[in-house]
N, C-alpha and C positions, 0 to 999 in steps of 0.2 A: 255237538262236537264235530269238528271237521275230520273226516276219515282220511287216514294216511294212505297214500297211493303206494302199492307194492310193486317192486321191480325185480327182474331176474337177469342174470348174466348170460349172454348168448354170443354166437359167432359175430354178430354185428354190434355188440356192445350191450349196455343195459337197456332193456325195454320193459314196458308194463307187463305184469304177470299174466294178464289175460290175452296177450299178443302171442302169435306164433312166428317162427322163422322157417321159410321154405325156399328151396332152390327154384330157379325159374322153370326148370324142367317139369316141376309139379304144377306149374301155373299156366303152361302153354307149350306149344311146339315151336322149335327154332328151325327156320328154313332159309336157305340162301337165295340170293338173286342170281342173275345170269348176264354174262357179257354178250355183246353182239357177236354172232357167229363170224368166223374168219372170212374176210372178203366182203361182208355186208357193210352198209353205211346207213346213216340216218336219212329220213325223208327230208326233202327240201321244203315240204309243205306241212303246215299244221293239219293234223287229222285226229282220228279217234284212238290212236295208239301212243299215248305219252310214255316216255321212258325216263324214270327218275334216277338221277345221278347223285353222288355225294355232294357235289357243288350246289345242288338244288335244296339240300336239307338245311334248314335254319329255324331258330326260335321255336323248336318243338313241332314244326310243320314243314311245308314245302313252299319254296319261292317259285312261283309259276312264270316269272318274267322271262326266263331264258330256257324253258323246257325244250328238250329234243323229242322227236317223234319217230316211231319206227315205220318202215314200209310194211304194208299188209303181209307180204310174203315172209318178211323177217319175223313179224309178230307171231305168225302161225308156227314158226320153228321154235320159239321160246315162250309159247303161250302159257306154260305151266309155272312161270316164274313171275307171278304178279303179286300185288299187295292190295289189300282192301282197307277201307276206312275203319274197320274194326280191329286191325292189326297195329302193332307197334314196330317201328323201324329202329335199327341200331346200326350205325356205320362201323365197318370192321376193317377197313383199309383206307389209306390216305389220311383223312382226318377221322380218327377213331373215337367212338363213344358219343356221336351225335344221336340223340334219342327223341322220338316224337311220333306223331301219327299224320296220316295224309288227309287232306280235305276231301269232302264227299265227292267233289267234281273229278277227283283223280282215282276214284274207286275202280280197281281193276287195272291200274297202270302197271307196266313192267318195271322191275326193280333191278338196279345195277348189281353186279357180282361183288361190289365193294360194300354192300350193305346186306343185312339179314332182316328177317321179320320174325316177331313173336306173334303167332297166330293161335286160334282156338283157345283164347284166353279164358281162364276159369278161376274162381275163388279169389279174384283180385280185381279191383276197379282199374280200368285201363289208364285213366288219368293219374291215379295214385302210383301205378307202376312207372309211368313216364316221369313223374316228379321225383320218385325215389332214385331212378337211374340217372337223373340229372343233378342229384344232390351231391354234396361233398363225399358222403359215405359211399354212395353208389358209384361215383366216378373213381373213387379209390379202389374199389373192387375190380372195376373194368381195367384200370391201369395195371393192377397186379397180374391180370391174365394176358396182357398184351405181350406177344413174342419179342425177343431182343434181337432179331435179325436186322439186316440193313434195310429191309422193307417190312416193318412191323405189321402184324395182322392179329386180329382177335378171332380165334377159332370158334366155330359154332358150338363145339362141345364145352368150351369154356364159358360161353354165355349161359348154358344150361346150369352151370355150377354157381352162378351169382346168387347170393342169399338175399332174400327180401323179407323185412319184418312185416307181418300181416296183422293189423288190428281187425276188429269186427267190421263187416262190410259197410255198415252205416257210418262208422267212424272214418273209414277210408274215404267214403264219398264226401263227408263233411270237410275233411282235410283238403281234398281235391278242390272243393268248391271255394274254400278260403284262398288257396294259392291261385286258383283260376281267376278269382276276383282281382287279385293283385296284378296278375298278368294283363287283365283287361285294362286296369288302371295304367299300366306301363304302355300299352298300345295307344291309349288316349293321349298320354304325355308325348309319345313319339310322333303321333299324327299332328299334334299341336305344334311341336317343334318344326316339323316339315312345313306346316302351313305358314309359320312365321318366317322360315327360310325363303319360301316362295314369295311371300309378301315383300320381304327385304330385297330379294333379287329384282322383283318388279319395280319397286320404288327406286332402287339404284339405277336401273336402266332409264326410268323416266327422268330422274334427276340429272343423270350424266349425258343422256343421248338426245332427249327431245327438246331441250332448250336451245335457243339460237345464240349461243355464246361463241366467242372466237375459239378456234381450235389450233393447237400447235403440236409439232412433233415433240416427243418426250426429250430428245436430245437438245432441243433449243432452250429448255429451261432447267434441265437437270444434268449434273455431272455424276458419273459413276466412279466410285472409289472402292476398289477391292480391298479386302482386309489384310491383316498382319500375316505374313508368311513366316512361319516358325519352324525351327528344327526340333526334333524329338528330345534333344538334350536341354531344351529351354523350357520344358513343361513338366509338371508332375501332378499326379492325382491327389496328392496330399496338400493341404492348405499351408504350404511353406512360403508362398509368395504373397505380396500385397494385392496383386491383380489376378483376376480370373479371366480365362479365355471363353469367349462367347462364340459357339460354333453352330453348324447346321443341326446338331443334335438337340439344340435348344428350341428349334422351330416345330410347330405343329403343322400338319398338312393343310389345315384350314387357314393358316396365316395367323399365328399367335405365339405366345410364349409358353413353353412346357416347363412347369415348375419342378418336375421330378427328373430333369435331364442330368446326365453325367456332368460332374464339375471337374474342370481342368485348371490348374493354377500355373502362372508364369513365374519363373525364378526371378528374384529381385535384381540380379545383375544383368538381366536382359534389357537391351536398349530398345525402347519403343517410342515411335513418334506419337505426339499428342493427337494427331489426326485419327489414330486408330482407337482412341479412348471414346467409349460410348457416352453420349449426353442425352438429357431429357429431350423428347420429341424428335430424336433421330429416327429415320425410316430406312429399313433394310429390305433386301430381297435375297432369297436363297439362290446361290449360283449353281449348285450341284445337287445330284439326287441319286442315291443308291437304290431307289425303289421304283424305277420306271415311271417317273413323272408325278408322283404323289406330292412331293414337296417343292420341286424346282419352280422358281418364280414366285413362291409364296412370300407375301410381304409381312413385315412386322414393324409396329410402331412402339418405340420405347417411351411409354407414357410417363413413367416415374423415374426419379433418380435412383439408380441402383448402386451397389458396391462397385468399386473400380473395375469396370469391364472393358476388355479389349476384344474387338471383333476379328474373327479369323478369316483366312483367305477364301473359305468356301461361302462367304457372305459379301455382299456389296452394299455400301452406304450410298444413299441418294443425296447428293449435295445440291441444295437449292436455296433461294432467297426466301426466308420465312416471313418476310414482310409482304410477299406477293403470293405465296402458296401456303395454305394451311396444311400442316403435316397430316392431320387426321383425314382431311379431304383427299390428299394424295394416297394415303393408306387405303381408304375405301375404294378409290378408283382402281387401284392395283388388285383389289379383291374381286372385281367384276369377273364373271365367268368367261366372257369373251377375251378379256385381257389375259387371264390365266392360261387360256387355251393358246393364245398367240405366243406367250412366253414358252410354253412347252413345244409348240411347233417350231420355234426358232432354236430350240436346244439341239446340241450336237453330241455325238458319242455313241458307244455301243453298251458296254457294261456300266459306265457312269456317264450320265447326261450332264452337259455344261451349257449354261446360258451364253448366247452370242450377244454381247452388249451392243455392238455396233448395229446389228439388225434391230434390236429392241429400240434403240434410240431413233432410228429412222422410220420404223414401221408402225410403232404405236403412237397414236395421237391422243391428246388429252384436252378436254374443254377447260377454258379458263374464265369462270365467272369472277365477280369481284371478291375480294377477301372476305367481306361480310357474308356474301352468299355462300362461299365455301364453308365458312364456320357454321352457318345455318344448316346446310346439307349434312355436314359431319355430325351435328348435334342430333338431327333426326335419325340418322343411321346408328348412332351410339345408343339412343334410346331403345331402338329395336334390339341391339346387341344385349342390352341389359335384360330384356325380356327373355332372350335366348339363354343367357347365363342363369336366370331364375329357373327356366325349364330344366336345364342341366342339373342344377342343385336338387330339384324335386325328383328327377329321374334317379340320381345317385342314391338319394335317401330311400326311395321306394325299392330300388334293387337291393340295398343292404337289408331292408326289412324282409324282403322275400327270401334272401339267402339265409338270414337268421332263422326265419320260420321253417324253411325247408329242413335245416339241420336239426331243429328242435321237434317239430310236429311229426316228421316222418319216422322218427324212432321213439316217439312218446316221451322225450325228455321234458317237453312242455305239452300238457294235455290241452285239447281244443277248448274244453270248458274253462280252463284257467285263462287261456288267451282271450276268449270272448268276454271275460269279466274285466280285462284290462281297459 
């Protein structure tokens, strides 16, 4: 007969009867980092004194691509504010609640004052502690303790009060191993996505740049038509009009359509020229950008017939002869890294960037193979995009699996033995 698992009510909710709940202060010491002394600056050269900032903390570890380094004399002054690979970091200012550990090669690095460390850890598996603090329940406790000032901060004594459910150490380690295996799977998925992206960029360069096709300026074959300029009294957030406004908010920074974007509807009595109505195979580029060059110049191909859409003034439709230019070929050309960079370089403005269409027309050149060759190139790149889409689907499903398991396994809602039987 299957034995009924017994649970008890605690500060962190229902947990198995043989689990404990302890505050972090019983599991380790909390110590803060240290800012650079006033008047000191970072070293111009890479050396043996790395300095870890909050911007370096990512994915439960440290991104070493943009590390700063201390001068030897500076390090001597703040030598007591280091972190080891046995410790757990937690960010306490700026982006609050980033939790993880540092790689072995950064053992002994100095830690920013905007982060703290949990050191001398006992009675809890380090990975289990990290996973719990990154779980929904752990983050909820952290958010509860964050100050409400204009510059929120997580005080060290508050970290000590965070409650951790503690299963037997062997169960902690087993839970950590399961979640770590999923993290490894996510890393493999991401590396494969990056590999496909690099492959795609290389193929795009080879296809677009190495062939001896005729080359023309963009302005010779394409006309630029900015979108519908509307007044605020002509639109509404409720679907009371037959037509919907298609705006910069519908673009993704990679060049694509965001399905969860805000919907804006145009009132029925608004007069709109048919030229602003979107049709299948129309190609657009984003004119403006509120986020310092992340979206500006991004292309979008409307591959399917949508509901009656009207594109707005922050977008430009590219008008061209579709019997000479394959829309998908043009779309992929505009996604080339070098072309996107030229788009951004030609943008103007301070708070809001705007594309300069005249410069784009004259400065960007496009190769023109035959229409059949264009279609062939577009098909190759579309096949790669489908592989990338599949990787994204796998990634999202794996992330959902991990999130669900973290919320269940880390408080004993689902026991590990039950999970392994699934």
